[in-house]
One Martini backbone bead per residue (centre of mass of N, CA, C, O) as a GRO file, in nm:
protein
  399
    1UNK     BB    1   8.730   8.854   9.105
    2UNK     BB    2   8.959   8.648   8.925
    3UNK     BB    3   9.153   8.836   8.832
    4UNK     BB    4   9.476   8.906   8.840
    5UNK     BB    5   9.634   9.182   8.994
    6UNK     BB    6   9.938   9.346   8.838
    7UNK     BB    7   9.800   9.627   8.741
    8UNK     BB    8   9.655   9.937   8.716
    9UNK     BB    9   9.538   9.906   8.422
   10UNK     BB   10   9.325   9.674   8.498
   11UNK     BB   11   9.131   9.894   8.665
   12UNK     BB   12   9.028  10.134   8.483
   13UNK     BB   13   9.146  10.410   8.522
   14UNK     BB   14   9.181  10.722   8.521
   15UNK     BB   15   9.423  10.915   8.390
   16UNK     BB   16   9.476  11.093   8.635
   17UNK     BB   17   9.525  10.868   8.847
   18UNK     BB   18   9.730  10.708   8.694
   19UNK     BB   19   9.936  10.945   8.667
   20UNK     BB   20   9.975  10.982   8.975
   21UNK     BB   21  10.083  10.693   9.039
   22UNK     BB   22  10.337  10.730   8.856
   23UNK     BB   23  10.446  10.981   8.996
   24UNK     BB   24  10.480  10.816   9.280
   25UNK     BB   25  10.624  10.527   9.176
   26UNK     BB   26  10.401  10.318   9.086
   27UNK     BB   27  10.364  10.000   8.921
   28UNK     BB   28  10.226   9.814   9.139
   29UNK     BB   29  10.003   9.652   9.325
   30UNK     BB   30   9.940   9.566   9.616
   31UNK     BB   31   9.759   9.334   9.774
   32UNK     BB   32   9.558   9.534   9.917
   33UNK     BB   33   9.496   9.679   9.655
   34UNK     BB   34   9.402   9.438   9.468
   35UNK     BB   35   9.161   9.359   9.676
   36UNK     BB   36   9.014   9.648   9.726
   37UNK     BB   37   8.945   9.818   9.473
   38UNK     BB   38   8.727   9.660   9.322
   39UNK     BB   39   8.500   9.641   9.536
   40UNK     BB   40   8.478   9.948   9.581
   41UNK     BB   41   8.404  10.016   9.293
   42UNK     BB   42   8.137   9.826   9.328
   43UNK     BB   43   8.026   9.912   9.641
   44UNK     BB   44   8.144   9.757   9.860
   45UNK     BB   45   8.205   9.641  10.146
   46UNK     BB   46   8.502   9.661  10.375
   47UNK     BB   47   8.717   9.422  10.549
   48UNK     BB   48   9.067   9.476  10.644
   49UNK     BB   49   9.346   9.281  10.703
   50UNK     BB   50   9.659   9.460  10.763
   51UNK     BB   51   9.956   9.549  10.753
   52UNK     BB   52  10.183   9.765  10.788
   53UNK     BB   53  10.306   9.917  10.493
   54UNK     BB   54  10.086   9.824  10.230
   55UNK     BB   55   9.887  10.062  10.102
   56UNK     BB   56   9.597  10.169  10.222
   57UNK     BB   57   9.552  10.455  10.119
   58UNK     BB   58   9.535  10.373   9.818
   59UNK     BB   59   9.314  10.156   9.842
   60UNK     BB   60   9.099  10.388   9.908
   61UNK     BB   61   9.172  10.646   9.738
   62UNK     BB   62   9.112  10.564   9.459
   63UNK     BB   63   8.806  10.500   9.476
   64UNK     BB   64   8.729  10.785   9.579
   65UNK     BB   65   8.813  10.938   9.318
   66UNK     BB   66   8.651  10.776   9.106
   67UNK     BB   67   8.353  10.851   9.262
   68UNK     BB   68   8.344  11.151   9.213
   69UNK     BB   69   8.146  11.449   9.224
   70UNK     BB   70   8.255  11.756   9.112
   71UNK     BB   71   7.966  11.916   9.127
   72UNK     BB   72   7.966  11.878   9.423
   73UNK     BB   73   7.916  12.037   9.764
   74UNK     BB   74   7.946  11.772   9.907
   75UNK     BB   75   8.029  11.537  10.119
   76UNK     BB   76   8.147  11.200  10.002
   77UNK     BB   77   8.396  11.153  10.190
   78UNK     BB   78   8.512  10.971  10.488
   79UNK     BB   79   8.800  10.984  10.702
   80UNK     BB   80   8.881  10.788  10.988
   81UNK     BB   81   9.118  10.853  11.260
   82UNK     BB   82   9.316  10.855  11.562
   83UNK     BB   83   9.519  11.074  11.457
   84UNK     BB   84   9.678  11.357  11.355
   85UNK     BB   85   9.916  11.238  11.198
   86UNK     BB   86   9.745  11.045  11.023
   87UNK     BB   87   9.571  11.262  10.900
   88UNK     BB   88   9.799  11.412  10.750
   89UNK     BB   89   9.907  11.181  10.589
   90UNK     BB   90   9.653  11.107  10.425
   91UNK     BB   91   9.615  11.382  10.298
   92UNK     BB   92   9.879  11.390  10.130
   93UNK     BB   93   9.827  11.133   9.972
   94UNK     BB   94   9.550  11.219   9.840
   95UNK     BB   95   9.687  11.470   9.701
   96UNK     BB   96   9.870  11.306   9.518
   97UNK     BB   97   9.646  11.153   9.371
   98UNK     BB   98   9.508  11.453   9.290
   99UNK     BB   99   9.728  11.618   9.121
  100UNK     BB  100   9.538  11.588   8.832
  101UNK     BB  101   9.285  11.713   9.029
  102UNK     BB  102   9.227  12.035   9.113
  103UNK     BB  103   8.905  12.013   9.186
  104UNK     BB  104   8.988  11.870   9.425
  105UNK     BB  105   8.872  11.854   9.774
  106UNK     BB  106   9.084  11.845  10.060
  107UNK     BB  107   9.023  11.791  10.422
  108UNK     BB  108   9.150  11.847  10.754
  109UNK     BB  109   9.041  11.745  11.085
  110UNK     BB  110   9.177  11.837  11.418
  111UNK     BB  111   9.323  11.841  11.705
  112UNK     BB  112   9.509  12.154  11.761
  113UNK     BB  113   9.365  12.313  11.553
  114UNK     BB  114   9.251  12.583  11.439
  115UNK     BB  115   8.917  12.649  11.399
  116UNK     BB  116   8.923  12.876  11.185
  117UNK     BB  117   9.085  12.721  10.974
  118UNK     BB  118   8.866  12.497  10.932
  119UNK     BB  119   8.626  12.674  10.862
  120UNK     BB  120   8.749  12.780  10.599
  121UNK     BB  121   8.792  12.510  10.455
  122UNK     BB  122   8.478  12.420  10.469
  123UNK     BB  123   8.380  12.657  10.290
  124UNK     BB  124   8.509  12.500  10.028
  125UNK     BB  125   8.376  12.232   9.982
  126UNK     BB  126   8.446  11.926  10.022
  127UNK     BB  127   8.475  11.602   9.915
  128UNK     BB  128   8.706  11.530  10.127
  129UNK     BB  129   8.730  11.394  10.465
  130UNK     BB  130   8.962  11.429  10.727
  131UNK     BB  131   8.944  11.263  11.058
  132UNK     BB  132   8.893  11.300  11.385
  133UNK     BB  133   8.635  11.220  11.588
  134UNK     BB  134   8.611  11.467  11.785
  135UNK     BB  135   8.630  11.701  11.568
  136UNK     BB  136   8.397  11.605  11.393
  137UNK     BB  137   8.174  11.631  11.613
  138UNK     BB  138   8.207  11.926  11.665
  139UNK     BB  139   8.128  12.015  11.377
  140UNK     BB  140   7.854  11.891  11.376
  141UNK     BB  141   7.747  12.056  11.627
  142UNK     BB  142   7.788  12.338  11.456
  143UNK     BB  143   7.715  12.284  11.139
  144UNK     BB  144   7.991  12.248  10.949
  145UNK     BB  145   7.904  11.930  10.916
  146UNK     BB  146   7.769  11.727  10.653
  147UNK     BB  147   7.674  11.356  10.589
  148UNK     BB  148   7.420  11.310  10.398
  149UNK     BB  149   7.612  11.251  10.112
  150UNK     BB  150   7.774  11.003  10.194
  151UNK     BB  151   7.922  10.713  10.024
  152UNK     BB  152   8.197  10.702  10.208
  153UNK     BB  153   8.337  10.519  10.486
  154UNK     BB  154   8.655  10.539  10.658
  155UNK     BB  155   8.835  10.310  10.865
  156UNK     BB  156   9.139  10.372  11.012
  157UNK     BB  157   9.263  10.196  11.240
  158UNK     BB  158   9.021  10.069  11.402
  159UNK     BB  159   9.152   9.923  11.654
  160UNK     BB  160   9.284  10.178  11.772
  161UNK     BB  161   9.044  10.359  11.787
  162UNK     BB  162   8.863  10.181  11.974
  163UNK     BB  163   9.083  10.141  12.202
  164UNK     BB  164   9.076  10.461  12.258
  165UNK     BB  165   8.743  10.528  12.288
  166UNK     BB  166   8.574  10.582  11.987
  167UNK     BB  167   8.301  10.416  11.951
  168UNK     BB  168   8.080  10.633  11.998
  169UNK     BB  169   8.179  10.830  11.778
  170UNK     BB  170   8.158  10.640  11.539
  171UNK     BB  171   7.857  10.586  11.557
  172UNK     BB  172   7.762  10.880  11.524
  173UNK     BB  173   7.888  10.921  11.244
  174UNK     BB  174   7.745  10.683  11.094
  175UNK     BB  175   7.454  10.782  11.174
  176UNK     BB  176   7.494  11.052  10.976
  177UNK     BB  177   7.473  10.859  10.744
  178UNK     BB  178   7.357  10.697  10.523
  179UNK     BB  179   7.227  10.368  10.491
  180UNK     BB  180   7.411  10.314  10.203
  181UNK     BB  181   7.686  10.348  10.299
  182UNK     BB  182   8.009  10.287  10.247
  183UNK     BB  183   8.199  10.055  10.448
  184UNK     BB  184   8.541  10.094  10.544
  185UNK     BB  185   8.787   9.871  10.696
  186UNK     BB  186   9.094   9.901  10.873
  187UNK     BB  187   9.311   9.644  11.015
  188UNK     BB  188   9.548   9.472  11.201
  189UNK     BB  189   9.306   9.378  11.383
  190UNK     BB  190   9.029   9.168  11.478
  191UNK     BB  191   8.830   9.284  11.700
  192UNK     BB  192   8.542   9.300  11.874
  193UNK     BB  193   8.498   9.599  11.806
  194UNK     BB  194   8.515   9.575  11.508
  195UNK     BB  195   8.296   9.365  11.464
  196UNK     BB  196   8.058   9.529  11.584
  197UNK     BB  197   8.068   9.755  11.367
  198UNK     BB  198   8.039   9.569  11.128
  199UNK     BB  199   7.755   9.440  11.204
  200UNK     BB  200   7.608   9.723  11.206
  201UNK     BB  201   7.730   9.875  10.915
  202UNK     BB  202   7.753   9.615  10.741
  203UNK     BB  203   7.697   9.472  10.407
  204UNK     BB  204   7.833   9.218  10.251
  205UNK     BB  205   8.125   9.203  10.307
  206UNK     BB  206   8.454   9.217  10.210
  207UNK     BB  207   8.697   9.002  10.292
  208UNK     BB  208   9.043   9.089  10.393
  209UNK     BB  209   9.358   8.898  10.395
  210UNK     BB  210   9.686   9.009  10.477
  211UNK     BB  211   9.955   8.859  10.506
  212UNK     BB  212  10.271   8.843  10.681
  213UNK     BB  213  10.399   8.773  10.381
  214UNK     BB  214  10.639   8.803  10.170
  215UNK     BB  215  10.585   9.110  10.047
  216UNK     BB  216  10.437   9.184  10.346
  217UNK     BB  217  10.684   9.105  10.497
  218UNK     BB  218  10.897   9.247  10.672
  219UNK     BB  219  11.255   9.292  10.639
  220UNK     BB  220  11.334   9.201  10.972
  221UNK     BB  221  11.576   9.227  11.189
  222UNK     BB  222  11.587   9.077  11.521
  223UNK     BB  223  11.677   9.216  11.855
  224UNK     BB  224  11.821   9.147  12.179
  225UNK     BB  225  11.903   9.343  12.483
  226UNK     BB  226  12.071   9.351  12.783
  227UNK     BB  227  11.930   9.662  12.897
  228UNK     BB  228  11.932   9.932  13.136
  229UNK     BB  229  11.875  10.225  13.200
  230UNK     BB  230  12.156  10.415  13.123
  231UNK     BB  231  12.282  10.194  12.933
  232UNK     BB  232  12.105  10.223  12.679
  233UNK     BB  233  12.235  10.475  12.561
  234UNK     BB  234  12.521  10.357  12.512
  235UNK     BB  235  12.428  10.107  12.341
  236UNK     BB  236  12.279  10.257  12.121
  237UNK     BB  237  12.527  10.422  12.020
  238UNK     BB  238  12.693  10.192  11.945
  239UNK     BB  239  12.517  10.075  11.728
  240UNK     BB  240  12.496  10.317  11.542
  241UNK     BB  241  12.798  10.344  11.490
  242UNK     BB  242  12.874  10.059  11.393
  243UNK     BB  243  12.645  10.063  11.161
  244UNK     BB  244  12.592  10.352  11.048
  245UNK     BB  245  12.338  10.503  11.132
  246UNK     BB  246  12.088  10.762  10.981
  247UNK     BB  247  11.786  10.609  11.033
  248UNK     BB  248  11.605  10.660  11.335
  249UNK     BB  249  11.400  10.496  11.573
  250UNK     BB  250  11.264  10.569  11.905
  251UNK     BB  251  11.091  10.389  12.165
  252UNK     BB  252  10.868  10.503  12.420
  253UNK     BB  253  10.626  10.498  12.681
  254UNK     BB  254  10.713  10.793  12.777
  255UNK     BB  255  10.726  11.135  12.757
  256UNK     BB  256  10.968  11.185  12.956
  257UNK     BB  257  11.166  11.000  12.810
  258UNK     BB  258  11.173  11.139  12.545
  259UNK     BB  259  11.274  11.404  12.636
  260UNK     BB  260  11.538  11.322  12.773
  261UNK     BB  261  11.665  11.158  12.535
  262UNK     BB  262  11.662  11.401  12.331
  263UNK     BB  263  11.856  11.577  12.504
  264UNK     BB  264  12.098  11.384  12.536
  265UNK     BB  265  12.162  11.347  12.247
  266UNK     BB  266  12.212  11.652  12.177
  267UNK     BB  267  12.453  11.677  12.397
  268UNK     BB  268  12.626  11.472  12.223
  269UNK     BB  269  12.582  11.579  11.915
  270UNK     BB  270  12.317  11.471  11.801
  271UNK     BB  271  12.074  11.402  11.549
  272UNK     BB  272  11.788  11.511  11.712
  273UNK     BB  273  11.440  11.430  11.798
  274UNK     BB  274  11.103  11.490  11.935
  275UNK     BB  275  10.779  11.296  12.001
  276UNK     BB  276  10.484  11.428  12.171
  277UNK     BB  277  10.184  11.524  12.316
  278UNK     BB  278  10.303  11.812  12.444
  279UNK     BB  279  10.345  11.905  12.163
  280UNK     BB  280  10.278  12.123  11.951
  281UNK     BB  281  10.138  12.078  11.649
  282UNK     BB  282  10.327  12.260  11.481
  283UNK     BB  283  10.583  12.118  11.577
  284UNK     BB  284  10.515  11.827  11.504
  285UNK     BB  285  10.507  11.886  11.206
  286UNK     BB  286  10.801  11.980  11.185
  287UNK     BB  287  10.938  11.713  11.282
  288UNK     BB  288  10.815  11.528  11.068
  289UNK     BB  289  10.923  11.682  10.818
  290UNK     BB  290  11.222  11.666  10.899
  291UNK     BB  291  11.247  11.353  10.894
  292UNK     BB  292  11.158  11.310  10.599
  293UNK     BB  293  11.402  11.510  10.494
  294UNK     BB  294  11.669  11.459  10.676
  295UNK     BB  295  11.754  11.676  10.911
  296UNK     BB  296  11.755  11.418  11.101
  297UNK     BB  297  11.844  11.088  11.245
  298UNK     BB  298  11.679  11.095  11.533
  299UNK     BB  299  11.379  10.955  11.653
  300UNK     BB  300  11.177  11.033  11.934
  301UNK     BB  301  10.900  10.824  12.057
  302UNK     BB  302  10.574  10.770  12.085
  303UNK     BB  303  10.335  10.579  11.964
  304UNK     BB  304  10.103  10.792  11.891
  305UNK     BB  305  10.299  11.013  11.761
  306UNK     BB  306  10.408  10.799  11.525
  307UNK     BB  307  10.163  10.695  11.343
  308UNK     BB  308  10.199  10.925  11.093
  309UNK     BB  309  10.472  10.790  11.009
  310UNK     BB  310  10.590  10.769  10.662
  311UNK     BB  311  10.902  10.615  10.615
  312UNK     BB  312  11.095  10.424  10.393
  313UNK     BB  313  11.427  10.471  10.521
  314UNK     BB  314  11.431  10.322  10.780
  315UNK     BB  315  11.684  10.128  10.935
  316UNK     BB  316  11.602  10.158  11.250
  317UNK     BB  317  11.458  10.017  11.561
  318UNK     BB  318  11.399  10.123  11.894
  319UNK     BB  319  11.330   9.960  12.213
  320UNK     BB  320  11.375  10.129  12.494
  321UNK     BB  321  11.101  10.011  12.549
  322UNK     BB  322  10.892   9.782  12.620
  323UNK     BB  323  10.602   9.718  12.518
  324UNK     BB  324  10.272   9.667  12.646
  325UNK     BB  325  10.192   9.585  12.360
  326UNK     BB  326  10.204   9.368  12.104
  327UNK     BB  327  10.110   9.554  11.873
  328UNK     BB  328  10.330   9.776  11.919
  329UNK     BB  329  10.561   9.608  11.820
  330UNK     BB  330  10.471   9.603  11.523
  331UNK     BB  331  10.440   9.902  11.469
  332UNK     BB  332  10.731   9.977  11.523
  333UNK     BB  333  10.892   9.779  11.331
  334UNK     BB  334  10.712   9.889  11.081
  335UNK     BB  335  10.906  10.150  11.029
  336UNK     BB  336  11.066   9.931  10.900
  337UNK     BB  337  11.095   9.757  10.607
  338UNK     BB  338  10.995   9.936  10.378
  339UNK     BB  339  10.940   9.912  10.047
  340UNK     BB  340  11.131   9.635  10.037
  341UNK     BB  341  11.310   9.684  10.259
  342UNK     BB  342  11.541   9.667  10.494
  343UNK     BB  343  11.555   9.587  10.855
  344UNK     BB  344  11.597   9.692  11.199
  345UNK     BB  345  11.547   9.550  11.543
  346UNK     BB  346  11.565   9.679  11.888
  347UNK     BB  347  11.559   9.535  12.214
  348UNK     BB  348  11.533   9.631  12.549
  349UNK     BB  349  11.620   9.453  12.849
  350UNK     BB  350  11.531   9.337  13.139
  351UNK     BB  351  11.511   9.079  13.353
  352UNK     BB  352  11.177   9.134  13.371
  353UNK     BB  353  11.127   9.093  13.033
  354UNK     BB  354  11.125   8.799  12.947
  355UNK     BB  355  10.816   8.741  12.933
  356UNK     BB  356  10.745   8.950  12.731
  357UNK     BB  357  10.918   8.854  12.489
  358UNK     BB  358  10.782   8.580  12.474
  359UNK     BB  359  10.503   8.692  12.390
  360UNK     BB  360  10.588   8.839  12.145
  361UNK     BB  361  10.695   8.587  11.984
  362UNK     BB  362  10.424   8.429  11.992
  363UNK     BB  363  10.255   8.653  11.850
  364UNK     BB  364  10.458   8.723  11.591
  365UNK     BB  365  10.652   8.487  11.496
  366UNK     BB  366  10.948   8.567  11.593
  367UNK     BB  367  11.291   8.623  11.543
  368UNK     BB  368  11.489   8.687  11.833
  369UNK     BB  369  11.813   8.792  11.876
  370UNK     BB  370  12.092   8.780  12.051
  371UNK     BB  371  12.285   9.039  12.203
  372UNK     BB  372  12.600   9.228  12.263
  373UNK     BB  373  12.848   9.382  12.470
  374UNK     BB  374  13.161   9.377  12.485
  375UNK     BB  375  13.459   9.459  12.629
  376UNK     BB  376  13.528   9.634  12.344
  377UNK     BB  377  13.236   9.761  12.246
  378UNK     BB  378  13.108   9.538  12.080
  379UNK     BB  379  12.877   9.403  11.859
  380UNK     BB  380  12.732   9.075  11.938
  381UNK     BB  381  12.677   8.767  11.928
  382UNK     BB  382  12.640   8.470  12.095
  383UNK     BB  383  12.931   8.366  11.955
  384UNK     BB  384  13.101   8.664  11.925
  385UNK     BB  385  13.027   8.778  11.666
  386UNK     BB  386  12.969   9.012  11.439
  387UNK     BB  387  12.700   9.192  11.353
  388UNK     BB  388  12.795   9.348  11.108
  389UNK     BB  389  12.896   9.094  10.955
  390UNK     BB  390  12.630   8.946  10.960
  391UNK     BB  391  12.475   9.166  10.781
  392UNK     BB  392  12.681   9.173  10.539
  393UNK     BB  393  12.628   8.857  10.482
  394UNK     BB  394  12.292   8.828  10.504
  395UNK     BB  395  12.115   8.855  10.794
  396UNK     BB  396  11.879   8.928  10.655
  397UNK     BB  397  11.577   8.893  10.571
  398UNK     BB  398  11.389   8.750  10.277
  399UNK     BB  399  11.077   8.657  10.313
   0.00000   0.00000   0.00000
């Protein structure tokens, strides 16, 4: 398709889907949507490499809804994703897209949710099923899910899902779909595992590469601060207070660190909550919903627990611990600077982390500037000037 897609009207969508898109406040497709929707509507397999926060759910969700046979009682599309939180997030967005199609049934199944609740939902014969691999296989083994009439299978965050050890599960799921099922894969990186699945299950796939530049590159000013141990909490609070930040995400590598940091922030009287794998699913859902609705200002989380959180107005991200993987750095800072807004990312470093941050800079092609806390407790740049004034004068990247 040679025509440049600059509006959803050019895609000749049904009035119901187009109306839902307008209701969601979207005026023009993002690059990943403009490149993905036409080939998916034409039935092609797709493998798309795109950064986080670029509208991937709508990119595959719109074609899924456009191709549904509403009189069928079989599952027609299955979306597989790595975490419960992402599963919930995708389901919510698909339901928004289907807001003017009340006959469309969308169900999510994931570990940690009562099985009886899922069995009751599956008896309502969903058109679209969103699932984590393990729980989906569980239902397939019980005979409560049949994928024999699935026309499209979507693998979202395929690199993360396969890296987490789900490759055998994904293969079993795809093997249970018809041989001509459309297979669509979205991934931040095209790893060897992703390519293996693509070679095995895709045929003449349309390859899409959305570079992290221009409108797609998050407008995030990135800073590093030499601070470790207990001092990190003090320095982080100084930055939050001086910049008057009200929507903040803080990432830690370990669940225990998340728990302790959340407790200490609350003891200081700060509006904070925590998200990690040991929290019951019902409570995790409540925490995520509270953060989306602005009920508290600081969310402390592990990488996996935060993957399903899609909040457009996060002002800043703090790497309380430097991430173990370069990809996690991108996932973390990508929680700010979304929806064409500006964002700020801070990374705390110990003296031993200098080599890690150098690797991250090389991998991400990022400019990460040094800042410090001066003797007066002010946050300053390398030359001693105020970070706050620097940002106020346009120190944020322009993309």
